[in-house]
C-alpha positions as CSV (number, residue, x, y, z in Angstrom):
1,M,40.1,-40.7,50.6
2,T,39.9,-42.2,47.2
3,L,40.7,-45.9,46.4
4,E,43.6,-44.7,44.3
5,E,45.1,-42.7,47.2
6,L,44.6,-45.6,49.6
7,G,46.2,-48.0,47.1
8,R,49.2,-45.7,46.7
9,R,49.5,-45.6,50.5
10,A,49.5,-49.4,50.6
11,V,52.2,-49.7,47.9
12,N,54.4,-47.3,49.9
13,C,54.3,-49.6,53.0
14,K,57.6,-51.4,54.0
15,H,55.8,-54.7,54.0
16,W,53.9,-54.3,50.7
17,R,54.4,-56.7,47.8
18,W,52.3,-57.7,44.9
19,M,50.7,-61.1,45.3
20,E,49.2,-63.5,42.7
21,G,45.4,-62.8,42.4
22,M,45.6,-59.1,43.2
23,A,43.7,-56.7,40.8
24,W,45.5,-53.5,39.8
25,F,45.0,-50.2,38.0
26,E,47.4,-48.3,35.7
27,P,49.7,-51.2,34.8
28,P,53.2,-50.6,33.6
29,N,53.9,-50.0,29.9
30,G,54.1,-53.2,27.9
31,A,52.0,-55.3,30.3
32,P,50.6,-58.3,28.3
33,D,46.9,-58.9,27.7
34,N,45.7,-55.6,29.0
35,D,43.9,-52.6,27.6
36,G,46.0,-50.1,29.5
37,D,43.7,-49.6,32.4
38,C,43.4,-52.6,34.8
39,G,44.2,-56.3,35.3
40,R,44.7,-59.2,37.6
41,L,48.1,-60.5,38.7
42,G,49.2,-63.8,37.4
43,S,51.9,-66.1,38.7
44,L,54.6,-64.6,36.5
45,W,54.4,-61.1,37.9
46,T,56.8,-59.7,40.5
47,D,57.2,-56.3,42.2
48,A,59.7,-55.4,39.5
49,D,57.1,-55.7,36.8
50,F,55.2,-52.6,38.1
51,G,56.3,-49.0,37.7
52,S,55.3,-46.2,40.1
53,P,51.8,-45.7,38.5
54,A,50.5,-49.1,39.4
55,Y,48.3,-49.4,42.4
56,P,46.0,-52.2,43.8
57,D,42.3,-52.2,43.3
58,L,41.2,-52.2,46.9
59,S,37.6,-52.6,45.9
60,D,38.4,-56.1,44.7
61,P,37.6,-58.9,47.3
62,A,40.7,-61.0,46.3
63,T,43.0,-58.0,46.6
64,L,41.5,-57.3,50.1
65,G,42.2,-60.9,51.1
66,C,45.8,-60.5,49.9
67,L,46.1,-57.3,51.8
68,L,44.9,-59.1,55.0
69,A,47.6,-61.8,54.3
70,L,50.2,-59.0,54.1
71,V,49.1,-57.6,57.4
72,R,49.3,-61.0,59.0
73,E,52.8,-61.4,57.7
74,A,53.8,-58.0,59.0
75,W,52.3,-58.7,62.4
76,P,53.0,-62.5,62.9
77,A,52.5,-62.6,66.7
78,G,48.8,-63.2,66.3
79,E,46.1,-63.7,63.7
80,A,45.1,-60.3,62.4
81,T,41.3,-59.9,61.8
82,T,38.9,-57.3,60.6
83,N,35.5,-56.4,62.0
84,V,32.8,-53.9,61.3
85,H,31.0,-52.0,64.1
86,A,27.8,-50.0,64.1
87,N,28.3,-46.7,65.8
88,Y,26.4,-43.5,66.6
89,S,27.5,-40.0,67.3
90,P,25.5,-36.7,67.3
91,E,27.9,-35.3,64.6
92,R,27.8,-38.3,62.2
93,G,24.5,-40.0,63.1
94,H,24.5,-43.8,62.6
95,Y,27.6,-45.0,60.8
96,R,29.8,-48.1,60.3
97,Q,33.4,-48.2,61.4
98,W,35.9,-50.9,60.4
99,S,38.7,-52.2,62.6
100,C,41.8,-54.3,62.0
101,Y,43.0,-56.1,65.1
102,Y,46.6,-57.2,65.2
103,C,49.1,-58.3,67.8
104,T,52.4,-56.5,68.3
105,G,53.8,-59.4,70.3
106,G,53.2,-57.6,73.6
107,D,49.6,-56.5,73.2
108,W,46.7,-56.2,70.8
109,R,46.1,-53.0,68.8
110,Q,43.5,-51.9,66.4
111,A,43.5,-49.7,63.3
112,L,40.1,-47.9,62.9
113,A,38.8,-46.5,59.6
114,D,35.6,-45.9,57.6
115,T,36.4,-48.9,55.3
116,E,37.9,-52.3,55.7
117,A,40.6,-51.5,53.1
118,E,41.6,-48.4,55.0
119,A,41.8,-50.2,58.3
120,L,44.0,-52.9,56.7
121,V,46.3,-50.3,55.1
122,A,46.6,-48.4,58.4
123,A,47.6,-51.7,60.1
124,L,50.2,-52.4,57.4
125,E,51.5,-48.8,57.8
126,A,51.9,-49.3,61.5
127,A,54.1,-52.5,61.1
128,P,57.8,-52.1,62.1
């Protein structure tokens, strides 16, 4: 899955919102101080400032931190965290797998993925 596809999945989540400090690609027409290709969210931006083409840059550390904050807001019963695990399987050999642990209020669950960003997006998608 590409970062663009993953970013678009994130934007489609019920609990998604743009936060100050997030980096984005494909900004809306007329965005100030930008060359038409990427930027960083300032304090004056809101969800309404972005058209459908905008998606977060999930390779950016600050944007990942904001995504974690959104997961924690969506699952407030416990402090959601991420972790990376070293795994092995005969099919894949040695590989790393990321998890996002979150509390539903009744039990702890985890979203597993190949990247931290994908695990966070999966946890956000699972939120009621």
